[in-house]
Structures are given as C-alpha cells and as structure tokens.
C-alpha positions in Angstrom: 112.9 114.1 123.8 117.0 113.8 123.7 118.6 111.5 125.8 120.5 113.3 128.4 123.7 111.9 130.3 123.4 111.2 133.9 126.6 112.1 134.4 126.1 115.6 133.7 123.4 116.6 136.2 124.1 117.6 139.3 122.9 115.4 142.6 120.0 117.8 142.8 118.8 117.3 139.4 119.2 113.6 139.5 117.9 113.3 142.7 114.5 115.3 141.2 114.6 113.1 137.7 114.3 109.8 140.1 111.4 111.6 142.2 109.7 112.7 138.7 110.1 108.8 137.4 108.4 107.4 140.0 105.6 109.9 140.2 105.0 109.3 136.2 105.4 105.3 137.1 102.4 105.6 139.4 100.5 107.3 137.2 100.7 105.2 134.4 100.3 102.2 136.5 97.0 104.2 137.4 96.1 104.7 133.8 96.8 100.9 132.5 94.2 99.9 135.6 91.4 102.2 134.3 92.2 101.0 131.0 92.2 97.8 131.4 88.8 98.1 133.8 87.0 100.4 131.0 88.3 97.0 128.6 86.6 94.4 130.8 83.8 96.2 131.8 83.2 96.9 128.2 83.6 93.6 126.7 80.7 91.9 129.5 78.4 94.7 129.0 78.6 95.6 124.8 80.9 92.4 123.5 84.3 92.8 122.3 84.1 95.6 119.7 86.1 98.0 117.8 85.9 100.9 121.2 86.8 97.7 123.1 89.6 96.7 120.8 90.9 100.6 120.6 90.8 100.9 124.4 92.8 97.9 124.7 95.5 99.1 122.1 96.2 102.2 123.7 96.6 100.0 127.2 99.5 98.4 125.3 100.9 102.1 124.1 100.6 103.2 127.8 102.7 100.1 129.1 105.3 100.3 126.6 106.1 104.1 127.9 105.8 102.3 131.2 108.5 100.0 130.2 110.7 102.6 128.5 110.3 104.7 132.5 111.1 101.7 134.0 114.7 101.1 132.2 115.6 104.9 132.8 114.6 104.7 136.4 117.2 102.0 136.8 119.5 104.2 135.0 119.2 106.8 137.3 119.5 104.8 140.5 122.9 103.3 139.1 124.2 106.8 138.6 122.7 107.6 142.1 124.9 104.5 144.0 128.0 105.3 142.1 127.3 108.9 143.8 126.7 107.8 147.0 123.7 109.9 147.0 120.6 109.1 149.2 
C-alpha cells in the first residue's frame, strides 16, 4: 500500500477515506474480540497448546493493523479540521 499525501485528496475523497477507516476500525475490533474469545475458550477447554498460541499471535498481528489505522485516522481528522470540513 503506497502512502498518499492527504493534502492532494479532494474534500469528498478525504471524507470517504475517514468513513472507510472508521469501518475498518470496527471490523478490526470485532475480529480481535472474537479471536481473544477463541483463545480463552480454547485455553479453558483444551489447555494452552499450539493452536491457542497461533490464534493469540493472529490477534496480535490484527492489533498492530488496528494501531496503524488509528494513526491514519488521526492524520485524516487533522486534515479535515484544517479544511474546516464536517
């Protein structure tokens, strides 16, 4: 994914990007919650094994993606505020 300059985006594109980032944030949060629920269930039911650990690693990778989306969302919000958009 190539980095893009937010100043070059039109107002509509910027608002659409913010909406997509919010949707991605909700999806990532849901996936992280479900993954952690699977880890807890698996650990209680079968003990802590390979598949429990593998699922936990997947949750960490998704959380990193979640963190980068949060940073991008803050940058987009700053650009929207500088243009006085709503």
